[in-house]
C-alpha positions as CSV (number, residue, x, y, z in Angstrom):
1,M,-106.0,-111.5,16.3
2,I,-105.3,-108.6,14.0
3,Q,-107.7,-105.6,14.0
4,Y,-107.7,-101.9,13.1
5,Q,-106.5,-99.9,16.1
6,F,-106.0,-96.3,15.0
7,K,-106.6,-93.3,17.4
8,I,-109.5,-91.5,15.8
9,P,-110.7,-88.5,17.7
10,T,-114.2,-88.3,19.0
11,V,-116.5,-85.8,17.0
12,S,-117.6,-83.4,19.7
13,G,-121.1,-82.0,19.7
14,Q,-120.0,-78.9,21.5
15,L,-120.9,-76.6,18.5
16,D,-124.0,-78.5,17.3
17,D,-126.5,-75.9,18.4
18,Q,-124.5,-73.1,16.8
19,I,-124.0,-74.9,13.6
20,Q,-127.7,-75.8,13.4
21,A,-128.7,-72.3,14.3
22,K,-126.6,-70.8,11.5
23,I,-128.3,-73.3,9.1
24,D,-131.8,-72.6,10.2
25,H,-131.3,-68.8,10.2
26,K,-130.4,-68.8,6.4
27,T,-133.1,-67.3,4.1
28,K,-135.1,-70.5,3.4
29,P,-137.7,-72.7,5.1
30,P,-136.1,-74.9,7.6
31,G,-134.7,-78.1,6.1
32,S,-135.6,-77.0,2.5
33,L,-132.2,-77.8,1.2
34,G,-132.4,-81.3,2.3
35,Q,-129.3,-83.4,2.3
36,I,-127.2,-80.3,1.5
37,E,-128.0,-78.9,5.0
38,A,-127.1,-82.3,6.7
39,L,-123.9,-82.4,4.8
40,A,-123.0,-78.8,5.8
41,F,-123.7,-79.8,9.5
42,Q,-121.5,-82.9,9.3
43,I,-118.6,-81.0,7.8
44,A,-118.8,-78.1,10.2
45,R,-119.1,-80.6,13.1
46,V,-115.9,-82.5,12.0
47,Q,-113.9,-79.3,11.3
48,K,-115.0,-77.9,14.8
49,T,-116.3,-74.6,13.3
50,V,-119.4,-72.8,12.1
51,D,-117.5,-71.6,9.1
52,P,-116.2,-74.8,7.4
53,Q,-113.8,-74.8,4.5
54,A,-113.6,-76.8,1.3
55,G,-109.9,-76.6,0.8
56,T,-108.4,-79.1,-1.6
57,L,-109.7,-82.6,-2.4
58,H,-107.1,-85.2,-3.1
59,H,-108.0,-88.3,-4.9
60,Y,-106.3,-91.8,-4.9
61,V,-106.8,-94.7,-7.2
62,F,-105.4,-97.9,-5.6
63,A,-104.7,-100.8,-8.1
64,A,-103.9,-104.3,-7.5
65,D,-104.5,-107.9,-8.8
66,H,-106.4,-110.8,-7.2
67,G,-105.4,-114.4,-7.1
68,V,-109.1,-115.4,-7.0
69,T,-109.3,-114.6,-10.8
70,A,-107.8,-118.1,-11.3
71,Q,-111.3,-119.3,-10.5
72,N,-112.8,-117.6,-13.5
73,V,-114.8,-115.0,-11.6
74,S,-114.2,-112.2,-14.1
75,P,-115.1,-111.9,-17.8
76,F,-111.8,-109.6,-18.2
77,P,-108.3,-111.0,-18.2
78,A,-106.1,-110.1,-15.3
79,E,-103.7,-108.0,-17.5
80,V,-106.4,-105.3,-17.8
81,T,-105.4,-104.1,-14.3
82,Q,-101.9,-103.2,-15.7
83,Q,-103.3,-101.7,-18.8
84,M,-105.8,-99.5,-17.0
85,V,-103.0,-98.2,-14.7
86,V,-101.2,-97.1,-17.8
87,N,-104.4,-95.5,-19.0
88,F,-104.7,-93.6,-15.8
89,L,-101.1,-92.3,-16.0
90,Q,-101.8,-91.1,-19.5
91,G,-105.0,-89.3,-18.4
92,G,-107.4,-91.4,-20.5
93,A,-109.8,-92.9,-17.9
94,A,-113.1,-91.6,-16.7
95,I,-111.6,-90.6,-13.3
96,N,-109.0,-88.5,-15.1
97,V,-111.7,-86.7,-17.0
98,F,-113.7,-85.9,-13.9
99,A,-110.7,-85.0,-11.7
100,A,-109.5,-82.6,-14.4
101,Q,-112.9,-81.1,-14.8
102,Y,-113.0,-80.3,-11.0
103,Q,-109.3,-79.6,-10.7
104,V,-108.7,-82.4,-8.2
105,P,-105.2,-83.8,-8.0
106,I,-105.1,-87.4,-8.5
107,T,-102.4,-90.1,-7.4
108,V,-102.4,-93.6,-8.9
109,V,-101.1,-96.2,-6.5
110,D,-99.6,-99.6,-7.5
111,A,-100.6,-101.5,-4.4
112,G,-100.1,-104.9,-6.0
113,V,-100.4,-105.1,-9.8
114,A,-99.2,-108.4,-11.3
115,A,-96.5,-106.8,-13.4
116,E,-93.1,-105.4,-13.3
117,P,-92.8,-102.0,-11.4
118,F,-94.1,-99.2,-13.7
119,A,-91.7,-96.4,-14.9
120,A,-91.5,-93.4,-12.7
121,H,-94.4,-91.0,-13.4
122,P,-95.6,-87.8,-11.6
123,L,-98.9,-89.4,-11.0
124,L,-97.7,-92.7,-9.8
125,A,-96.9,-93.9,-6.2
126,D,-95.2,-97.3,-6.1
127,R,-96.3,-99.1,-2.9
128,K,-96.5,-102.6,-4.3
129,V,-96.9,-105.2,-1.6
130,A,-96.7,-108.2,-4.0
131,R,-97.7,-109.2,-7.4
132,G,-101.3,-109.8,-6.7
133,T,-103.0,-111.5,-3.7
134,A,-103.2,-115.2,-3.2
135,D,-106.4,-117.1,-4.2
136,F,-108.5,-116.6,-1.2
137,S,-110.7,-119.7,-2.1
138,V,-107.4,-121.8,-1.4
139,E,-105.5,-119.8,1.2
140,P,-105.7,-116.3,2.9
141,A,-105.5,-113.5,0.3
142,M,-102.6,-112.0,2.2
143,T,-100.3,-112.8,5.2
144,E,-100.7,-110.6,8.4
145,A,-97.4,-109.0,7.4
146,Q,-98.7,-108.1,4.0
147,W,-102.0,-106.7,5.4
148,Q,-100.0,-104.6,8.0
149,Q,-97.8,-103.3,5.1
150,A,-100.7,-102.4,2.8
151,T,-102.7,-100.7,5.8
152,E,-99.6,-98.6,6.8
153,S,-98.8,-97.7,3.2
154,G,-102.3,-96.3,2.7
155,A,-102.0,-94.5,6.0
156,E,-98.6,-93.1,5.1
157,L,-99.7,-91.7,1.8
158,I,-101.9,-89.2,3.3
159,R,-100.5,-88.4,6.7
160,E,-98.1,-85.6,5.4
161,L,-100.9,-84.1,3.4
162,C,-103.0,-84.0,6.6
163,E,-100.5,-81.7,8.3
164,Q,-101.4,-78.9,5.7
165,P,-104.6,-77.0,6.7
166,E,-105.7,-76.6,3.2
167,N,-106.0,-80.4,2.6
168,Q,-109.4,-81.1,4.2
169,F,-110.8,-83.7,1.9
170,F,-109.8,-87.1,0.5
171,S,-111.3,-89.5,-2.0
172,F,-110.4,-93.1,-3.0
173,G,-111.1,-95.3,-5.9
174,E,-109.8,-98.7,-7.0
175,M,-108.8,-100.9,-9.9
176,G,-108.4,-104.5,-9.9
177,I,-109.7,-107.3,-12.1
178,G,-111.6,-109.7,-9.7
179,N,-112.0,-107.2,-7.0
180,T,-115.8,-107.3,-7.0
181,T,-115.5,-111.0,-5.9
182,S,-113.3,-109.8,-3.1
183,G,-115.6,-107.0,-2.2
184,A,-118.6,-109.4,-2.1
185,A,-116.8,-111.7,0.2
186,L,-115.9,-108.9,2.5
187,M,-119.4,-107.7,2.6
188,S,-120.7,-111.3,3.2
189,A,-118.3,-111.9,6.1
190,V,-118.9,-108.6,7.9
191,M,-122.6,-108.5,7.5
192,N,-123.1,-112.3,7.8
193,L,-125.1,-112.4,4.6
194,A,-125.4,-115.1,2.1
195,P,-123.0,-114.5,-0.8
196,A,-125.9,-114.6,-3.4
197,L,-127.1,-111.4,-1.6
198,C,-123.7,-109.9,-2.0
199,V,-122.5,-110.7,-5.5
200,G,-123.4,-108.6,-8.5
201,R,-122.5,-108.4,-12.1
202,G,-119.3,-106.4,-11.6
203,T,-117.6,-105.6,-14.9
204,G,-120.5,-107.3,-16.8
205,A,-120.5,-110.9,-15.6
206,N,-123.1,-113.2,-17.0
207,Q,-125.2,-115.5,-14.9
208,Q,-122.9,-118.5,-15.1
209,T,-120.0,-116.3,-13.8
210,I,-122.2,-114.9,-11.0
211,D,-123.1,-118.4,-9.9
212,N,-119.4,-119.2,-10.0
213,K,-118.5,-116.2,-7.9
214,V,-121.1,-117.2,-5.3
215,K,-119.7,-120.7,-5.1
216,V,-116.1,-119.4,-4.8
217,I,-117.2,-117.1,-1.8
218,Q,-119.0,-119.9,-0.2
219,L,-116.0,-122.0,-0.3
220,A,-113.7,-119.2,1.0
221,L,-116.1,-118.5,3.9
222,K,-116.3,-122.2,4.9
223,K,-112.4,-122.4,4.7
224,H,-111.7,-119.3,6.7
225,G,-114.8,-118.9,8.8
226,A,-113.2,-119.5,12.2
227,Q,-110.6,-116.6,11.5
228,L,-113.0,-114.0,10.4
229,Q,-113.6,-112.3,13.6
230,T,-112.5,-108.7,13.1
231,G,-112.7,-106.4,10.2
232,A,-108.8,-106.5,9.8
233,A,-108.8,-110.4,9.8
234,I,-111.6,-110.4,7.1
235,M,-109.6,-108.0,5.1
236,Q,-106.6,-110.1,5.3
237,H,-108.2,-113.4,4.3
238,L,-110.6,-112.0,1.7
239,G,-109.4,-108.6,0.6
240,G,-107.1,-107.2,-2.1
241,F,-104.1,-105.1,-1.6
242,E,-105.8,-102.1,-3.1
243,L,-108.8,-102.5,-0.7
244,A,-106.5,-102.9,2.3
245,M,-104.5,-99.9,1.3
246,M,-107.7,-97.9,0.8
247,A,-109.0,-98.9,4.3
248,G,-105.7,-97.8,5.8
249,A,-106.0,-94.4,4.0
250,M,-109.6,-94.0,5.2
251,V,-108.9,-94.6,8.8
252,A,-105.8,-92.4,8.7
253,V,-107.7,-89.6,7.3
254,A,-110.2,-90.1,10.3
255,A,-107.4,-90.2,12.7
256,A,-106.2,-86.8,11.4
257,G,-109.7,-85.3,11.9
258,R,-110.3,-84.8,8.2
259,L,-113.1,-86.1,6.0
260,F,-113.2,-88.6,3.1
261,I,-115.7,-89.3,0.3
262,V,-116.7,-92.9,0.0
263,D,-117.2,-94.1,-3.6
264,G,-119.3,-97.2,-4.5
265,F,-119.5,-100.9,-3.7
266,L,-115.8,-101.6,-3.2
267,A,-114.9,-98.5,-1.2
268,T,-117.9,-99.2,1.1
269,A,-116.9,-102.8,1.5
270,A,-113.3,-101.6,2.6
271,L,-115.0,-99.2,5.0
272,L,-117.2,-102.0,6.4
273,C,-114.1,-103.8,7.5
274,V,-112.7,-100.8,9.3
275,S,-116.0,-99.8,10.9
276,K,-116.4,-103.3,12.3
277,D,-113.4,-102.6,14.4
278,Q,-113.6,-98.9,14.8
279,P,-117.2,-97.7,14.2
280,E,-116.2,-94.2,14.9
281,V,-114.5,-93.9,11.5
282,L,-118.0,-93.4,10.0
283,D,-118.3,-89.9,11.5
284,Y,-115.7,-88.8,8.9
285,A,-117.2,-90.5,6.0
286,I,-119.3,-88.8,3.2
287,F,-121.1,-91.2,1.0
288,S,-121.1,-90.1,-2.6
289,H,-123.5,-92.4,-4.4
290,C,-125.4,-95.7,-4.5
291,S,-123.9,-97.8,-7.2
292,N,-125.7,-100.3,-9.5
293,E,-124.2,-103.4,-7.6
294,Q,-126.9,-105.1,-5.8
295,G,-124.9,-105.4,-2.5
296,H,-124.2,-101.7,-2.3
297,K,-127.7,-100.6,-1.3
298,A,-127.7,-103.2,1.5
299,M,-124.4,-102.0,2.9
300,L,-125.7,-98.4,2.9
301,E,-128.8,-99.3,4.6
302,A,-127.0,-101.4,7.3
303,L,-124.7,-98.3,7.9
304,G,-127.9,-96.1,8.1
305,V,-126.6,-93.6,5.7
306,S,-128.0,-91.8,2.6
307,P,-125.6,-91.1,-0.2
308,L,-125.8,-87.9,-2.2
309,L,-126.2,-89.4,-5.6
310,Q,-128.1,-92.2,-7.5
311,L,-126.5,-92.5,-11.0
312,N,-126.4,-96.3,-11.5
313,L,-122.7,-96.2,-11.6
314,R,-120.6,-99.4,-11.5
315,L,-117.3,-98.3,-12.8
316,G,-115.2,-97.8,-9.8
317,E,-112.0,-95.8,-9.9
318,G,-113.6,-93.3,-7.4
319,T,-115.7,-91.7,-10.1
320,G,-118.8,-91.4,-7.9
321,A,-116.7,-89.8,-5.2
322,V,-115.3,-87.1,-7.4
323,L,-118.7,-86.4,-9.1
324,A,-120.0,-85.7,-5.6
325,W,-117.3,-83.0,-4.9
326,P,-119.2,-80.0,-6.4
327,L,-122.2,-80.9,-4.0
328,I,-119.8,-80.8,-1.1
329,Q,-118.5,-77.5,-2.2
330,S,-122.0,-76.2,-2.6
331,S,-123.0,-77.3,1.0
332,I,-120.0,-75.3,2.3
333,A,-120.8,-72.3,0.2
334,F,-124.3,-72.3,1.5
335,I,-123.4,-72.3,5.2
336,N,-120.8,-69.5,4.6
337,N,-122.3,-67.3,2.0
338,M,-126.1,-67.5,2.0
339,A,-127.7,-64.5,3.7
340,S,-129.4,-64.9,7.1
341,F,-133.0,-63.6,7.7
342,E,-131.4,-60.8,9.7
343,S,-128.7,-59.8,7.2
344,A,-131.2,-59.8,4.3
345,G,-134.1,-58.0,6.2
346,V,-136.3,-61.0,5.3
347,S,-139.2,-61.8,7.7
348,Q,-139.2,-65.4,9.2
349,E,-142.0,-67.8,9.5
350,K,-144.6,-66.8,12.1
């Protein structure tokens, strides 16, 4: 049975005492910067230095369509995926605005949009596996070969960048009508939770649509249950090409010893699949926010992590991940530039 099998380096604790000492000797009461201190510690630990660097953040938006939309699981028509990709390329989406504000380069990836290939564009990476997945309530969302292609395409996108020392951080978003149904199915299968606890309103579904999403996922879990033994198999049977590609990118970043910022519900669902097979990937993940989707909080609690922000976001595109970038930069600035008690001549606590 397929599974994620990347070589992820173990994060060493060799410098833990030195990193913590540097944090504690800043001119502040111990722990008074809260999560900013924990974030600085994580980054320094992964980068194997007491002087971590922010470098450049690279953001990717993976787009694909979902065959399960045939089951009326979304209030929006499937062609919105294609239309939003055009919007991304024209610079008109929320993620474009935030990325431009923080000078974050963005790449839009056609992972499997149900349309003709897009015209060449500086922001576009054409990695189309197929024109959308199959309807996972009827058959596996993708074949093993398609899962492999999507996973490797995601990994390949970032490998060359990881060879350059200035590229320390990556973030990922998604676009795909019907993908919250896929995300809820992934969550339900990995966490062994009832679909009703995983399904949310997504792009604004009414109660009738929510009830239908639950039934569709229940049917899929019953149909594929015996095959859902690994995170990779769960992704193959229930995921989307954009989510599989994102998962491949995440685990490749970890394999390169770099950090990635996790967005909301769907990005966390993709990461859940990877972490089921390779839990060590979580050492390299920074969780940006808790979204307004009911299942996201449960996933974060199961992973034992505290996100940086709570903004009731439910847009996707990686918007929460990019919004968290200034906090990450601040955590690095604090550990590197804030005075110590000794350098400032400030007396410490008795």
